[in-house]
N, C-alpha and C positions, 0 to 999 in steps of 0.2 A: 892400676887397673880400675880406674874410676867408673867406667861405663859397663862393667860386666854385671849381668843378672846373676841371681842366685845359682842357677845351674852351671853358668860359665865359671863362676868363682869356685864351686865345688869341683869342677874338672881341673882347673888350674892348681888348686891345692893338692888334688890327687896326683897330678903329674909331678909337682914339685917334691912330693914325698917319695917319689920313685915307684909308684904303684903301677906304672905302665910298662909294658914290655914290648919290644919290636915283634912284628909279625913275620912269618916266614915269607920269603920272596915269592914262592909259588902262590900264596894266598893274597898277595898284595894286589894282583890284577882284579880279583873278585870284589875286594873292598873298595877299590878305586872306582870300578864300574858302578857299584851300588851307591857310592857318594854321588857320583855325577848324575845318576838318574834321580836321586832324591832332590837335587836342587834345579834340575832342568825344568823349564816351563814349556812343556811341549804339548799341552792340551788346550785347545781352543773351545770356548763356549759362546753361545749366543743367549742373551737374555733381553727381555723386554722390560723397559722401565717407564714410568710416567715421565712426561716432559719435565715436571717440577723436580722429581728425583734425579733425573739425569743432569739437569742444570745445577741442582745443589751439590751433587757429587763433583761436578767440574769446578764450581767455586771452591769447595773445600780442597780439592787437589791443587788448585792454583795457590791457595793460602798455605798449603803445606810445601809447595814447590816440587811436586811430583806429578807424573802423568796420571790421568784419572783411572786408567786400567790398573796401574800399580796400586792406587788406593783401594780400588775394589778388591784386587787380589789380597792386599794386606788385611782388609776387613774380614774377608772369607777365611783366611789363614788364622787370624786371631780368634774368630768364632769356633773354628774346628779345634783349636788347642785349649778352648775354654776360657780365654782371656776376655771375650766378649760374651755376655749373657743376653738372652731374650728376656724382655720384660713384658709383663701382662698389661694390657691396656685397661 
């Protein structure tokens, strides 16, 4: 499990220790629906960027081998999770 982050490692260890219990069939639908909703990308936004920022994002996305919208989404997600910090100028 070379590529797991700290949280993922903790979950795996917990599972391997037998700390997880199956859920009741009737509750399964609720949890499946919640999981699907948490990963679905169903909201669209419009933002205005300077031409330079737009170009720089596209270049960075090409370097990363991903679509620029995916890069922007990833940046926003990381910022919201506290993995990116705002820096004072």
